[in-house]
A tleap script that builds the chain and sets N, CA, C and O, in Angstrom:
source leaprc.protein.ff14SB
mol = sequence {
  NMET ARG ARG LEU ARG PHE ARG SER LEU ARG
  GLN LYS LEU ASN VAL SER GLN ARG GLN LEU
  SER LEU ASP LEU ASN ILE SER GLU SER HIE
  ILE ARG ASN ILE GLU SER GLY ARG GLY ASN
  PRO ASP ALA LYS LEU LEU PHE LYS LEU SER
  LYS TYR PHE ASN THR THR PRO GLU TYR LEU
  PHE PRO ASP LEU ALA ASP VAL ASP ILE LYS
  LYS PHE ILE LYS GLU THR TYR CYS HIE TYR
  TYR LYS ARG SER CILE
}
set mol.1.N position { 0.149 13.632 1.631 }
set mol.1.CA position { -0.280 13.321 0.288 }
set mol.1.C position { -1.513 12.425 0.349 }
set mol.1.O position { -1.491 11.346 0.942 }
set mol.2.N position { -2.551 12.882 -0.254 }
set mol.2.CA position { -3.778 12.073 -0.302 }
set mol.2.C position { -3.630 10.995 -1.358 }
set mol.2.O position { -3.024 11.209 -2.408 }
set mol.3.N position { -4.171 9.876 -1.073 }
set mol.3.CA position { -4.119 8.751 -2.009 }
set mol.3.C position { -5.411 8.732 -2.814 }
set mol.3.O position { -6.388 8.079 -2.448 }
set mol.4.N position { -5.386 9.461 -3.914 }
set mol.4.CA position { -6.592 9.669 -4.705 }
set mol.4.C position { -7.071 8.398 -5.407 }
set mol.4.O position { -8.277 8.177 -5.525 }
set mol.5.N position { -6.148 7.567 -5.868 }
set mol.5.CA position { -6.571 6.332 -6.534 }
set mol.5.C position { -7.282 5.405 -5.556 }
set mol.5.O position { -8.309 4.808 -5.879 }
set mol.6.N position { -6.726 5.297 -4.377 }
set mol.6.CA position { -7.324 4.454 -3.343 }
set mol.6.C position { -8.752 4.925 -3.055 }
set mol.6.O position { -9.697 4.136 -3.052 }
set mol.7.N position { -8.879 6.212 -2.816 }
set mol.7.CA position { -10.196 6.790 -2.510 }
set mol.7.C position { -11.150 6.636 -3.691 }
set mol.7.O position { -12.312 6.270 -3.517 }
set mol.8.N position { -10.652 6.917 -4.886 }
set mol.8.CA position { -11.477 6.836 -6.085 }
set mol.8.C position { -12.003 5.417 -6.318 }
set mol.8.O position { -13.179 5.234 -6.634 }
set mol.9.N position { -11.140 4.423 -6.164 }
set mol.9.CA position { -11.577 3.037 -6.347 }
set mol.9.C position { -12.589 2.630 -5.282 }
set mol.9.O position { -13.555 1.924 -5.571 }
set mol.10.N position { -12.363 3.076 -4.059 }
set mol.10.CA position { -13.299 2.767 -2.969 }
set mol.10.C position { -14.675 3.369 -3.270 }
set mol.10.O position { -15.703 2.709 -3.119 }
set mol.11.N position { -14.672 4.627 -3.696 }
set mol.11.CA position { -15.930 5.296 -4.004 }
set mol.11.C position { -16.598 4.712 -5.242 }
set mol.11.O position { -17.825 4.641 -5.312 }
set mol.12.N position { -15.799 4.294 -6.217 }
set mol.12.CA position { -16.349 3.692 -7.433 }
set mol.12.C position { -17.107 2.401 -7.112 }
set mol.12.O position { -18.121 2.093 -7.737 }
set mol.13.N position { -16.603 1.659 -6.135 }
set mol.13.CA position { -17.287 0.440 -5.700 }
set mol.13.C position { -18.415 0.731 -4.717 }
set mol.13.O position { -19.110 -0.176 -4.259 }
set mol.14.N position { -18.586 2.027 -4.400 }
set mol.14.CA position { -19.612 2.456 -3.453 }
set mol.14.C position { -19.448 1.780 -2.090 }
set mol.14.O position { -20.407 1.289 -1.494 }
set mol.15.N position { -18.201 1.773 -1.622 }
set mol.15.CA position { -17.857 1.166 -0.340 }
set mol.15.C position { -17.377 2.272 0.596 }
set mol.15.O position { -16.485 3.043 0.243 }
set mol.16.N position { -17.957 2.348 1.766 }
set mol.16.CA position { -17.527 3.343 2.754 }
set mol.16.C position { -16.231 2.883 3.418 }
set mol.16.O position { -15.858 1.713 3.333 }
set mol.17.N position { -15.559 3.811 4.072 }
set mol.17.CA position { -14.365 3.447 4.830 }
set mol.17.C position { -14.723 2.421 5.897 }
set mol.17.O position { -13.970 1.481 6.147 }
set mol.18.N position { -15.873 2.612 6.517 }
set mol.18.CA position { -16.330 1.673 7.556 }
set mol.18.C position { -16.548 0.283 6.976 }
set mol.18.O position { -16.102 -0.708 7.555 }
set mol.19.N position { -17.232 0.203 5.833 }
set mol.19.CA position { -17.492 -1.102 5.227 }
set mol.19.C position { -16.189 -1.783 4.811 }
set mol.19.O position { -16.033 -2.990 4.995 }
set mol.20.N position { -15.265 -1.023 4.257 }
set mol.20.CA position { -13.973 -1.579 3.856 }
set mol.20.C position { -13.232 -2.131 5.073 }
set mol.20.O position { -12.646 -3.212 5.016 }
set mol.21.N position { -13.265 -1.385 6.161 }
set mol.21.CA position { -12.597 -1.852 7.381 }
set mol.21.C position { -13.233 -3.138 7.900 }
set mol.21.O position { -12.529 -4.030 8.373 }
set mol.22.N position { -14.539 -3.238 7.816 }
set mol.22.CA position { -15.225 -4.465 8.242 }
set mol.22.C position { -14.899 -5.629 7.309 }
set mol.22.O position { -14.658 -6.747 7.764 }
set mol.23.N position { -14.892 -5.364 6.016 }
set mol.23.CA position { -14.587 -6.412 5.037 }
set mol.23.C position { -13.181 -6.977 5.207 }
set mol.23.O position { -12.953 -8.169 4.997 }
set mol.24.N position { -12.246 -6.117 5.587 }
set mol.24.CA position { -10.848 -6.534 5.717 }
set mol.24.C position { -10.417 -6.790 7.161 }
set mol.24.O position { -9.262 -7.125 7.427 }
set mol.25.N position { -11.359 -6.629 8.080 }
set mol.25.CA position { -11.096 -6.875 9.501 }
set mol.25.C position { -9.945 -6.020 10.050 }
set mol.25.O position { -9.049 -6.518 10.732 }
set mol.26.N position { -9.997 -4.725 9.736 }
set mol.26.CA position { -9.043 -3.763 10.283 }
set mol.26.C position { -9.827 -2.558 10.776 }
set mol.26.O position { -11.023 -2.441 10.507 }
set mol.27.N position { -9.169 -1.670 11.488 }
set mol.27.CA position { -9.890 -0.528 12.045 }
set mol.27.C position { -10.214 0.514 10.977 }
set mol.27.O position { -9.483 0.691 10.002 }
set mol.28.N position { -11.315 1.182 11.196 }
set mol.28.CA position { -11.720 2.253 10.282 }
set mol.28.C position { -10.703 3.392 10.306 }
set mol.28.O position { -10.452 4.021 9.278 }
set mol.29.N position { -10.129 3.656 11.452 }
set mol.29.CA position { -9.127 4.730 11.536 }
set mol.29.C position { -7.881 4.388 10.715 }
set mol.29.O position { -7.235 5.279 10.163 }
set mol.30.N position { -7.548 3.107 10.638 }
set mol.30.CA position { -6.396 2.713 9.816 }
set mol.30.C position { -6.698 2.965 8.338 }
set mol.30.O position { -5.829 3.428 7.600 }
set mol.31.N position { -7.907 2.667 7.910 }
set mol.31.CA position { -8.318 2.960 6.529 }
set mol.31.C position { -8.234 4.462 6.271 }
set mol.31.O position { -7.723 4.884 5.234 }
set mol.32.N position { -8.731 5.273 7.209 }
set mol.32.CA position { -8.664 6.735 7.053 }
set mol.32.C position { -7.212 7.199 6.941 }
set mol.32.O position { -6.884 8.033 6.097 }
set mol.33.N position { -6.351 6.656 7.794 }
set mol.33.CA position { -4.936 7.053 7.765 }
set mol.33.C position { -4.257 6.644 6.464 }
set mol.33.O position { -3.455 7.404 5.921 }
set mol.34.N position { -4.565 5.467 5.963 }
set mol.34.CA position { -3.992 5.016 4.694 }
set mol.34.C position { -4.479 5.915 3.559 }
set mol.34.O position { -3.689 6.361 2.727 }
set mol.35.N position { -5.774 6.174 3.535 }
set mol.35.CA position { -6.354 6.991 2.472 }
set mol.35.C position { -5.822 8.420 2.480 }
set mol.35.O position { -5.655 9.026 1.422 }
set mol.36.N position { -5.559 8.950 3.646 }
set mol.36.CA position { -5.063 10.324 3.743 }
set mol.36.C position { -3.548 10.414 3.544 }
set mol.36.O position { -3.009 11.508 3.375 }
set mol.37.N position { -2.865 9.275 3.563 }
set mol.37.CA position { -1.412 9.279 3.416 }
set mol.37.C position { -0.665 9.378 4.730 }
set mol.37.O position { 0.566 9.416 4.738 }
set mol.38.N position { -1.386 9.421 5.842 }
set mol.38.CA position { -0.742 9.480 7.163 }
set mol.38.C position { -0.256 8.120 7.623 }
set mol.38.O position { 0.539 8.027 8.559 }
set mol.39.N position { -0.724 7.067 6.975 }
set mol.39.CA position { -0.323 5.714 7.336 }
set mol.39.C position { -0.149 4.871 6.088 }
set mol.39.O position { -0.597 5.243 5.003 }
set mol.40.N position { 0.502 3.740 6.250 }
set mol.40.CA position { 0.738 2.828 5.138 }
set mol.40.C position { 0.268 1.428 5.506 }
set mol.40.O position { 0.321 1.038 6.673 }
set mol.41.N position { -0.188 0.676 4.521 }
set mol.41.CA position { -0.553 -0.711 4.790 }
set mol.41.C position { 0.704 -1.567 4.927 }
set mol.41.O position { 1.710 -1.306 4.268 }
set mol.42.N position { 0.647 -2.585 5.778 }
set mol.42.CA position { 1.757 -3.526 5.805 }
set mol.42.C position { 1.645 -4.404 4.562 }
set mol.42.O position { 0.679 -4.286 3.809 }
set mol.43.N position { 2.610 -5.273 4.343 }
set mol.43.CA position { 2.645 -6.075 3.112 }
set mol.43.C position { 1.392 -6.929 2.951 }
set mol.43.O position { 0.837 -7.015 1.856 }
set mol.44.N position { 0.949 -7.554 4.024 }
set mol.44.CA position { -0.226 -8.422 3.959 }
set mol.44.C position { -1.472 -7.621 3.573 }
set mol.44.O position { -2.248 -8.045 2.717 }
set mol.45.N position { -1.656 -6.470 4.203 }
set mol.45.CA position { -2.810 -5.624 3.906 }
set mol.45.C position { -2.708 -5.042 2.499 }
set mol.45.O position { -3.718 -4.888 1.813 }
set mol.46.N position { -1.503 -4.722 2.075 }
set mol.46.CA position { -1.301 -4.192 0.729 }
set mol.46.C position { -1.855 -5.159 -0.313 }
set mol.46.O position { -2.532 -4.740 -1.252 }
set mol.47.N position { -1.572 -6.440 -0.154 }
set mol.47.CA position { -2.062 -7.425 -1.117 }
set mol.47.C position { -3.553 -7.691 -0.951 }
set mol.47.O position { -4.240 -7.970 -1.934 }
set mol.48.N position { -4.065 -7.612 0.271 }
set mol.48.CA position { -5.511 -7.749 0.476 }
set mol.48.C position { -6.257 -6.618 -0.231 }
set mol.48.O position { -7.270 -6.850 -0.891 }
set mol.49.N position { -5.752 -5.401 -0.086 }
set mol.49.CA position { -6.381 -4.246 -0.723 }
set mol.49.C position { -6.315 -4.357 -2.243 }
set mol.49.O position { -7.283 -4.044 -2.935 }
set mol.50.N position { -5.191 -4.796 -2.751 }
set mol.50.CA position { -5.044 -4.966 -4.195 }
set mol.50.C position { -6.031 -5.989 -4.730 }
set mol.50.O position { -6.636 -5.790 -5.783 }
set mol.51.N position { -6.189 -7.076 -4.003 }
set mol.51.CA position { -7.138 -8.111 -4.418 }
set mol.51.C position { -8.573 -7.586 -4.306 }
set mol.51.O position { -9.396 -7.827 -5.189 }
set mol.52.N position { -8.864 -6.879 -3.233 }
set mol.52.CA position { -10.194 -6.320 -3.001 }
set mol.52.C position { -10.602 -5.399 -4.148 }
set mol.52.O position { -11.736 -5.453 -4.625 }
set mol.53.N position { -9.664 -4.549 -4.589 }
set mol.53.CA position { -9.945 -3.586 -5.643 }
set mol.53.C position { -9.591 -4.113 -7.039 }
set mol.53.O position { -9.732 -3.402 -8.034 }
set mol.54.N position { -9.130 -5.363 -7.100 }
set mol.54.CA position { -8.797 -6.014 -8.360 }
set mol.54.C position { -7.812 -5.187 -9.186 }
set mol.54.O position { -8.041 -4.907 -10.362 }
set mol.55.N position { -6.719 -4.807 -8.542 }
set mol.55.CA position { -5.683 -4.027 -9.198 }
set mol.55.C position { -4.331 -4.410 -8.606 }
set mol.55.O position { -4.253 -5.279 -7.737 }
set mol.56.N position { -3.289 -3.776 -9.067 }
set mol.56.CA position { -1.951 -4.064 -8.557 }
set mol.56.C position { -1.611 -3.128 -7.393 }
set mol.56.O position { -2.168 -2.035 -7.294 }
set mol.57.N position { -0.707 -3.550 -6.522 }
set mol.57.CA position { -0.267 -2.653 -5.443 }
set mol.57.C position { 0.346 -1.367 -5.986 }
set mol.57.O position { 0.166 -0.296 -5.407 }
set mol.58.N position { 1.072 -1.473 -7.101 }
set mol.58.CA position { 1.723 -0.301 -7.692 }
set mol.58.C position { 0.710 0.725 -8.186 }
set mol.58.O position { 0.928 1.931 -8.065 }
set mol.59.N position { -0.396 0.243 -8.741 }
set mol.59.CA position { -1.425 1.161 -9.210 }
set mol.59.C position { -2.162 1.796 -8.035 }
set mol.59.O position { -2.455 2.991 -8.045 }
set mol.60.N position { -2.453 0.992 -7.037 }
set mol.60.CA position { -3.217 1.466 -5.893 }
set mol.60.C position { -2.429 2.468 -5.052 }
set mol.60.O position { -2.983 3.451 -4.559 }
set mol.61.N position { -1.131 2.209 -4.896 }
set mol.61.CA position { -0.271 3.076 -4.075 }
set mol.61.C position { 1.001 3.442 -4.841 }
set mol.61.O position { 2.072 2.917 -4.537 }
set mol.62.N position { 0.901 4.330 -5.826 }
set mol.62.CA position { 2.096 4.687 -6.599 }
set mol.62.C position { 3.173 5.358 -5.749 }
set mol.62.O position { 4.358 5.281 -6.075 }
set mol.63.N position { 2.772 6.008 -4.671 }
set mol.63.CA position { 3.759 6.658 -3.802 }
set mol.63.C position { 4.624 5.624 -3.088 }
set mol.63.O position { 5.789 5.901 -2.803 }
set mol.64.N position { 4.094 4.453 -2.794 }
set mol.64.CA position { 4.875 3.403 -2.146 }
set mol.64.C position { 5.736 2.652 -3.151 }
set mol.64.O position { 6.766 2.088 -2.781 }
set mol.65.N position { 5.331 2.637 -4.409 }
set mol.65.CA position { 6.079 1.926 -5.449 }
set mol.65.C position { 7.251 2.740 -5.967 }
set mol.65.O position { 8.138 2.195 -6.624 }
set mol.66.N position { 7.269 4.027 -5.687 }
set mol.66.CA position { 8.314 4.914 -6.187 }
set mol.66.C position { 9.523 4.871 -5.253 }
set mol.66.O position { 9.722 5.766 -4.431 }
set mol.67.N position { 10.323 3.817 -5.396 }
set mol.67.CA position { 11.499 3.627 -4.546 }
set mol.67.C position { 12.723 3.544 -5.441 }
set mol.67.O position { 12.686 2.906 -6.493 }
set mol.68.N position { 13.795 4.179 -5.030 }
set mol.68.CA position { 15.039 4.138 -5.792 }
set mol.68.C position { 15.764 2.833 -5.470 }
set mol.68.O position { 16.531 2.766 -4.510 }
set mol.69.N position { 15.522 1.805 -6.270 }
set mol.69.CA position { 16.063 0.470 -6.022 }
set mol.69.C position { 17.580 0.448 -6.118 }
set mol.69.O position { 18.229 -0.172 -5.275 }
set mol.70.N position { 18.165 1.095 -7.103 }
set mol.70.CA position { 19.619 1.085 -7.275 }
set mol.70.C position { 20.307 1.609 -6.028 }
set mol.70.O position { 21.286 1.023 -5.566 }
set mol.71.N position { 19.811 2.693 -5.484 }
set mol.71.CA position { 20.397 3.269 -4.283 }
set mol.71.C position { 20.267 2.301 -3.121 }
set mol.71.O position { 21.210 2.128 -2.348 }
set mol.72.N position { 19.110 1.669 -2.990 }
set mol.72.CA position { 18.877 0.724 -1.908 }
set mol.72.C position { 19.827 -0.456 -2.014 }
set mol.72.O position { 20.403 -0.870 -1.009 }
set mol.73.N position { 20.001 -1.001 -3.194 }
set mol.73.CA position { 20.876 -2.159 -3.384 }
set mol.73.C position { 22.316 -1.800 -3.084 }
set mol.73.O position { 23.012 -2.581 -2.435 }
set mol.74.N position { 22.784 -0.661 -3.528 }
set mol.74.CA position { 24.168 -0.265 -3.299 }
set mol.74.C position { 24.466 -0.050 -1.820 }
set mol.74.O position { 25.598 -0.250 -1.379 }
set mol.75.N position { 23.460 0.353 -1.056 }
set mol.75.CA position { 23.673 0.638 0.358 }
set mol.75.C position { 23.385 -0.561 1.251 }
set mol.75.O position { 23.516 -0.464 2.471 }
set mol.76.N position { 22.997 -1.679 0.670 }
set mol.76.CA position { 22.606 -2.844 1.442 }
set mol.76.C position { 23.640 -3.954 1.269 }
set mol.76.O position { 24.162 -4.158 0.173 }
set mol.77.N position { 23.927 -4.652 2.332 }
set mol.77.CA position { 24.851 -5.769 2.299 }
set mol.77.C position { 24.169 -6.959 1.636 }
set mol.77.O position { 23.047 -7.323 1.990 }
set mol.78.N position { 24.856 -7.557 0.673 }
set mol.78.CA position { 24.297 -8.700 -0.037 }
set mol.78.C position { 24.729 -9.968 0.687 }
set mol.78.O position { 25.870 -10.401 0.528 }
set mol.79.N position { 23.849 -10.573 1.475 }
set mol.79.CA position { 24.201 -11.739 2.272 }
set mol.79.C position { 24.287 -13.022 1.452 }
set mol.79.O position { 24.828 -14.020 1.929 }
set mol.80.N position { 23.773 -13.013 0.250 }
set mol.80.CA position { 23.840 -14.216 -0.585 }
set mol.80.C position { 25.260 -14.503 -1.042 }
set mol.80.O position { 25.662 -15.661 -1.157 }
set mol.81.N position { 26.014 -13.452 -1.300 }
set mol.81.CA position { 27.361 -13.621 -1.822 }
set mol.81.C position { 28.419 -13.265 -0.779 }
set mol.81.O position { 29.613 -13.280 -1.080 }
set mol.82.N position { 28.000 -12.950 0.421 }
set mol.82.CA position { 28.903 -12.620 1.522 }
set mol.82.C position { 29.855 -11.472 1.181 }
set mol.82.O position { 31.014 -11.457 1.597 }
set mol.83.N position { 29.332 -10.513 0.411 }
set mol.83.CA position { 30.143 -9.335 0.080 }
set mol.83.C position { 29.222 -8.143 -0.118 }
set mol.83.O position { 28.016 -8.301 -0.309 }
set mol.84.N position { 29.790 -6.969 -0.071 }
set mol.84.CA position { 29.017 -5.772 -0.348 }
set mol.84.C position { 28.917 -5.563 -1.841 }
set mol.84.O position { 29.825 -5.906 -2.599 }
set mol.85.N position { 27.806 -4.998 -2.247 }
set mol.85.CA position { 27.624 -4.698 -3.668 }
set mol.85.C position { 28.112 -3.302 -3.922 }
set mol.85.O position { 28.059 -2.825 -5.056 }
savepdb mol mol.pdb
quit
């Protein structure tokens, strides 16, 4: 899945993949992989990219924001209350 919003925002700012990688101190291949959907940013990079493009992580990467939270919570042990949910 191509990340069209990511690419569109990058192009709108007239920033190349190379320039973005230099600005954020990461490899150009990682930017290519993120943009093409073959890779994902870690949490720190996700927020750097959001700040760089002046948008939210959810807007920039809707595919990463689309998580079934209810299912995740039901299948995860709740360590705060020392019981399963």
